[in-house]
C-alpha positions in Angstrom: -0.1 -0.1 -0.1 2.7 2.6 0.9 4.1 2.1 -2.9 0.8 2.7 -4.1 0.2 5.9 -2.2 3.5 7.2 -3.3 2.5 6.4 -6.8 -0.7 8.3 -6.5 0.9 11.3 -4.8 3.6 11.5 -7.7 0.7 11.4 -10.3 -2.2 13.7 -8.7 0.0 15.6 -6.1 -1.4 16.3 -2.7 -4.3 18.6 -3.6 -7.3 16.4 -4.1 -9.8 15.6 -1.7 -9.5 11.6 -1.8 -7.3 8.8 -2.8 -9.1 5.8 -4.8 -7.2 2.7 -5.6 -8.7 0.3 -7.8 -7.8 -2.9 -9.6 -8.8 -4.7 -12.9 -10.0 -7.9 -11.5 -13.6 -8.5 -10.2 -12.6 -9.8 -6.6 -12.1 -7.9 -3.6 -8.1 -8.7 -3.2 -6.1 -8.5 -0.2 -7.5 -5.1 1.2 -7.0 -5.5 5.0 -4.0 -3.2 5.2 -6.0 -0.5 3.3 -9.1 -0.9 5.4 -6.8 -0.6 8.5 -5.3 2.9 7.1 -8.9 4.4 7.0 -9.8 3.2 3.5 -13.5 1.7 2.7 -13.9 -0.8 0.2 -16.1 0.0 -2.8 -18.1 -3.1 -4.4 -19.1 -1.7 -7.5 -20.7 -3.6 -10.8 -20.2 -2.7 -14.4 -23.4 -2.7 -16.5 -23.3 -2.8 -20.2 -25.7 -2.8 -23.6 -25.0 -3.4 -26.9 -28.0 -2.0 -28.4 -30.9 0.5 -27.2 -34.4 -0.2 -28.0 -35.8 2.9 -26.1 -39.1 2.8 -24.5 -38.4 4.6 -21.2 -40.2 7.4 -19.9 -38.4 10.8 -20.2 -39.1 14.3 -19.3 -40.0 16.4 -22.4 -39.2 19.8 -20.3 -35.4 18.9 -20.2 -33.3 20.0 -23.1 -30.4 17.6 -23.6 -27.2 18.9 -25.4 -23.4 18.6 -25.1 -21.3 21.0 -23.5 -19.6 23.4 -25.8 -18.7 26.8 -24.3 -16.4 28.0 -21.3 -19.6 28.9 -19.3 -20.9 25.4 -20.0 -18.0 23.7 -18.8 -17.5 25.9 -15.8 -21.5 25.3 -15.0 -21.1 21.6 -15.0 -17.7 21.8 -12.6 -20.1 24.0 -10.2 -22.7 21.2 -10.3 -20.7 18.3 -9.7 -18.6 20.4 -6.7 -22.2 21.0 -5.2 -23.1 17.2 -5.5 -19.8 16.2 -4.0 -20.1 18.5 -1.2 -24.0 17.8 -0.3 -24.3 14.1 -1.4 -21.1 12.3 -1.0 -20.0 14.6 1.8 -16.4 15.1 -0.1 -14.0 17.2 1.8 -13.3 20.8 0.5 -10.3 21.1 -2.1 -11.6 24.1 -3.8 -12.8 22.2 -6.9 -9.4 20.9 -7.7 -10.4 17.3 -8.3 -13.6 17.9 -10.4 -12.1 20.7 -12.5 -8.9 18.7 -13.1 -11.2 15.9 -14.3 -13.1 17.9 -16.6 -10.1 19.5 -18.3 -9.3 16.0 -19.2 -12.7 15.3 -20.7 -12.8 18.6 -22.4 -9.5 17.8 -24.1 -11.0 14.3 -25.2 -14.1 16.0 -26.6 -12.0 18.6 -28.8 -10.1 15.1 -30.0 -13.6 13.9 -31.2 -13.4 11.1 -28.5 -16.9 11.7 -27.0 -18.9 14.4 -25.0 -19.9 15.9 -21.7 -23.8 16.4 -22.1 -26.2 18.7 -19.9 -29.6 18.5 -19.0 -31.3 21.9 -19.0 -34.6 23.2 -17.7 -34.8 26.6 -19.6 -31.5 28.0 -19.2 -30.7 26.0 -15.9 -28.2 23.2 -15.9 -29.8 20.5 -13.6 -27.9 17.5 -14.6 -25.1 16.0 -16.6 -23.0 12.9 -17.7 -20.3 12.2 -20.2 -19.8 9.1 -22.5 -16.3 8.7 -24.0 -15.1 6.2 -26.4 -11.8 4.2 -26.8 -9.6 5.0 -29.7 -11.5 2.5 -32.0 -14.6 4.0 -31.1 -16.2 0.3 -30.3 -16.4 0.9 -26.5 -18.1 3.8 -25.0 -18.2 4.7 -21.0 -20.6 6.7 -19.3 -19.0 9.3 -16.8 -20.1 10.7 -13.6 -23.9 10.8 -13.6 -24.9 14.3 -11.8 -28.2 15.6 -10.8 -28.9 18.4 -8.7 -30.8 17.3 -5.7 -33.8 19.5 -6.1 -34.4 17.6 -9.5 -34.1 14.0 -8.6 -37.1 11.7 -9.1 -38.1 13.9 -12.2 -36.6 11.5 -15.1 -33.7 13.7 -15.7 -31.2 10.6 -15.7 -33.4 8.7 -17.8 -33.8 11.3 -20.2 -30.2 12.1 -20.2 -29.4 8.3 -20.9 -32.1 7.8 -23.3 -30.9 10.9 -25.3 -27.3 10.0 -25.4 -27.8 6.3 -26.1 -29.6 6.9 -28.9 -27.1 9.6 -30.2 -24.2 7.1 -29.7 -25.9 4.0 -31.4 -27.1 6.2 -34.3 -23.6 8.2 -34.9 -20.7 6.3 -33.5 -22.2 2.7 -33.6 -20.2 1.2 -30.8 -20.1 -2.4 -30.0 -21.0 -1.7 -26.4 -21.8 1.1 -23.6 -20.6 0.6 -20.2 -21.7 2.2 -16.9 -20.3 1.7 -13.4 -22.7 1.8 -10.3 -22.6 0.4 -6.9 -23.6 -3.2 -6.3 -26.0 -2.9 -3.3 -29.5 -4.0 -4.0 -30.7 -0.7 -2.6 -28.8 1.4 -5.0 -31.6 3.3 -6.9 -29.2 4.2 -9.8 -28.5 0.4 -10.4 -32.5 -0.1 -10.9 -32.6 3.1 -13.2 -29.9 1.8 -15.4 -31.4 -1.5 -15.6 -34.9 -0.2 -16.7 -32.8 1.7 -19.6 -31.5 -1.7 -20.9 -28.3 -2.3 -19.2 -27.4 -5.7 -17.6 -24.6 -6.7 -15.1 -21.4 -7.6 -17.2 -18.8 -7.9 -14.4 -18.0 -6.6 -10.5 -15.1 -4.1 -10.0 -13.6 -3.2 -6.7 -11.7 -0.2 -5.4 -10.7 1.5 -1.9 -11.2 5.2 -1.0 -9.9 7.3 1.8 -11.2 11.0 2.3 -8.3 13.5 2.7 
């Protein structure tokens, strides 16, 4: 574990509000040292779909479009920071983590590797998620589904997923889209994704510690 923490610090510095270490095997592994050091084990699942039939109920009052302008990207960063603070209780880091992540996403968008999409009510950004593809554009992965607390349970997530999945299969035509979420049976996001047409592909594990 000390070696991995040193590698994390050399890669990301010490300005972030958490440390996450994950591994590319669907097993919890030898994690006792991490748990003893204050990490928590994340038991997640990877869901996938190879086609999209539609048919889900969406919210016609939401406008879905990709982020383009500086204002768009600043708005999604502010939304993510708010959700991190209020829903996940992440420690304050001045927004360093989310802005760094979104800078990488924006660079990928500029290279034609995908988009970050926003859901708007009139001019207000109320939710968003990214979808980015591998170099061959055969695999697409959804990124950080985020909905403002006041707009949850209003089909914002299903409307985003419906629009983006339709667009992806009509334009990019990937072989598979994947999304990651908690494996807990009480996780409402898992049920929402399965209703869209995702099914479990594998499990994933990680350990996380707040800073």
